[in-house]
C-alpha positions, 0 to 999 in steps of 0.5 A: 500500500502506498499513497500515489499522487491522487490515490491510494495505491494497492498493489500498484492499482488506484483504490478508493476505500469504501468503509464503515465503522464496526466497533467490535468491543460493543458487539457480542463476538457471535454477531461480528460476522453478521456485521462484517458481512453486511458491510461487504454486502453493502459494497464496502471494501474496508472497515474501521474501528476504535481500539480503546486502550482502557479496554485492552490494558485494563490493569497496568501491564496486563494486556488482552488483545485476543479475548483471553479475559473477555471475548469482545477484547479479541481485536486480533480475531476481529481483524482476521475475520474482516479479512475473510470478508475481503475487508481492509481494516483501519485500526484506531488505538488512540491513545485517546478514542472519544467514541463515547467511551469512558474517559475517552479510552484512557485507562483509569489506572493511569490517572489514578496511579499517576496524577501527574498525567492529568491536565490542570486548570489555572488554579493547579487543580485537575480538570478531571480524569478524562483530561490528560496533559500531553506534556506529561512524560509519563503519559507519553511513555505509557501511551508509547508502550501501549501503541508499541505493544498493540502494533507489534501484536496486532498491526504488524502481523496483519499488514498484508493480504497474505497475513491479514487486512490491516491497511492503516492505523490512525492515532487520535482523530478526536482529541482534547489537547491541553 
């Protein structure tokens, strides 16, 4: 996949992505195939989904990307299933994912254990647990660890049609920057 002058090039061919959103973490796994098939039947060739950091690293250093602790955490399986429907996949692992998730996908352990990650108001008081200070070195370190782990375990192994359908990874498309 490369970006050409006026188009996305897949195997040298100009390709337009017709995509829809399917949030795997909101749908029981038994319905994933139904939703992906409906997307493909509607003429789409791609699916996009948020990947809430808080859902997959629910305790610091404890990751589940394959559904070991909860079936709807199997983002790797979701991407693999999308490939079976010939859908390209865009994954959006944040670290911020608004998507009407609690604390915008930021794990509660982060702000609870590391208050220096919180954005402060003009009086030095935290705005709230959902407002992160992007200047916080600790936030950037923890977010980098999350994104590295996610990329290594889910994105990289699924980046081509032989091994999967992940075509893009998008970071922080809806961000409250402080």
